[in-house]
N, C-alpha and C positions, 0 to 999 in steps of 0.2 A: 849336665846329667840327663838321663832318660826320664820321661814322664811316667814310666811304669813304676810299679812298687819297688822300692829300693831294697837290696839285700840287707840282712841283718849282719851285725858284727860277727855273730856266731857262724853264719854261712860263709863269710869271707875267711874266717879262721879255719873252718873245715876245709875250704878249698886250698888254703895254704898247706894244711897238713897232708892233703891229697897229693900236692906237688912234691912234698918231701918224701912221701912213701913211693911215688913214682920214680923219683930220682934214685932212691935206694934199690928199687926193683930193676931199673935200667942198668945201674952199675953191676948188680949181681948177675944179670943176664950177660953183660959184656965179659965179666970175669969168667963165666962158665961157657962161653960160646964154643960151639963145636966146629965152626968153620966160617968162612967169609960170608956165607949166605944163611946164617943161623936164623931160623924163624922166630926163636924166642927173643933175640935181640930186636928184630923188626917189630914184634908185637909190643915189647917194652918201650921202644921208641915212640910208637903211636900212642900208647897210654900216657907217656910223659908229655907228648905234644898236646893231647886233649886236656890233660890236667892243667898244664901251663896256660892254655888258652882260656879255660874256664875261670881260673884264678884271676887272670888279667881282666876279664870282662867284669867279674864281680868287684874287683878292687876299684875299677874305674867307676862303675855304677854307684858304689857306696861312698867313695872318697875322692873321686876325680883324680886318681893317681894311676900310673901305669908301671909295668915292669920293664926291665931292659931286655927281656927275653925275645928272641925271634927264632922259632924252630921250624924250618922249612921241611917239606916233604911228607906231611901227614897225608892220610888216605884220600882227602878231598871227596869223600862220599863213596869211594870205590871199596869193594869188599877185599879181604886179605888175598894176597897172591897165592894161588895153588898150582901154578904151572910147573913145568919141569925145571930142575935146578940147572941143567945144562941143555938148553933147547937145541934141537937139530934144525929148526927153521924159525923164522920170524916173519910176521906180517906188519908192514908199516902203513897205518891207516891215517890219511890226511884229508882234511877238509879246509878249504880257504874260501871265504866269501868276499865278493867284490860288489861295488855299486858302479853302474855304467854312468860315470860322471860327465863324460864328453862323448856322446854318441857320434858326432861328426868326426872327431879324431879317430874313434874306433873304426868307423866305416872307411876312412881314408887309409888307415894302416892296412886293413884287410884288403882293400882294393889294390894297394901297392903289391901285396903278396900275390894276389890273384893275377895281376898283370905280369909279374915276373914268371909265374908258372906258365902263363900263356906263351910268353916269349920262348921259354925253354922247351915247351911241348910241341912246337912246330904246328901251330894251328889247331890243336885239340881244344875242345870247349872248356871253359873255366867258369868260375863263379863271378866273373867280372860284371856280368849284366845284372846280378842279383845283389851284390854287396852294397852298391850305391844306394839301395832303397831299404835294406833289411838289416837291423841290428842282429837278428838271429843268424843270418847267413854270415855276417861279419865275425860273430863269436865262433861259429863253426870253422871258418878259415883260420882265425887266430889260434885257437886251441888245437887245431889239426896240424899247424905248422911248428909251434913252439912247445917245448917241454914246460910243465907247470912251474918248475923252479925258475925258469927264465922269465915267464910271464910275471911271476911274483916280484922278481927283481926289476922288471921294466914296466910295471903296471901303469904308471903315470904316462909313459910314452904311448900306451895303447888306450888312453882315455878312461882308465879304470881307477877306482878308489878302494883301498883295502878295507875290509871289515874284519870280523873275527876269524881266527884260524885255530885249528887244533891238530895235534899229531900224537898218535898212540903207537907204541911199539908192543906188539903182542907176541908171546912165545908160543911155540907149537912143538909137539913131538915129531911130526912129519909135515912136509910141505903139503899145501892144499892141492887137490886134484885140479888139473888144468880146466878152466872154465866154470868151476862149480860155484863160485861166488860172484861172478861178473854182473849178474842181474841185480844183486843186492849186496854190495861190497861191505856194508857195515853190519848187516843183520846177524852174521855169524860170529861177531866179535864177542868174546867171553870176558867180562870185566875182571874175572879172577885170573886171567892169563896176561894181564897188562903188566909189562916190565917197567915202563916209564911213560909219562904223558907230559906234553908241553902245550899250554893254552896261551893264546894272545888275544886280548879283548880290550876295547876302550872302556869297558865297565870297570876294569882294574884301575884305570886312571881316574875315573869318577869316584871310586871308593877312596883312593888316595887323596883326592881333593877334599872329600868330605871329612876325612880324618884330619887333614891339615886345618880345615875350617874349625874343627872341634879341638884344635891344639893337641892332637894325639899323634904319636909317631906311627909310621906305617908298620903294621904287624905281620909282614910276610904275606900280604894279600895281593901281591902283584901276579905275574904270570904263574899259573898253577903248575905244580910239579908233583906227580905221584910216583914213588919209587918202591919197587918191591920185587925181590927182597934185597937187591943190591943197593948200596949207598950212592945212587946217582942223583944229579940235580934235575929240578923241574921235573864226540862221534856224532858223530851226528847221527 
């Protein structure tokens, strides 16, 4: 149990009643839904998820017991979706972090690429003289040659170690103007336009380990997933 003040039996009972009310409200919203993307169903779903999580926490703190419920797809701190129901455009925002685990391997791979470019360019200058001494130059050669997805799948080959990553899919009424966001690609992202989000982080593994140490089942705290308004699964 936590060292903090324990909830009273009345508080646990009130949380249980809140779950019951949220279940009724969710069922009513589903029965009255006006379409696949009904905002009322989405809001009722989030309310049910929040009520179930609150009850689970109080039940554990008071009695060292847990529920069998696992409700994915709550808002994860993002505001309600207010974007178009049928977007004409989407922006896919991706960030992947890496650690340069093996600088020598990174430089060797970049050198190989630079040498191949020199051979095919018939004597034109290349990065060959720089790569052998600079991780910065090696990274420039590597990311200039390969698509980010290929680097992600071959990161160990390039001497990199994966860190956190996140992917947001944002809806828009119209495509962005060419070049308008290139200097600050994440600054114009509106959290209320996010259709779905996928996060990967070692912190989720650490939380799972902590839960196992506490003899608690994982409660959906793995890779985060925010969906709105569609029932999809799963910025820096």
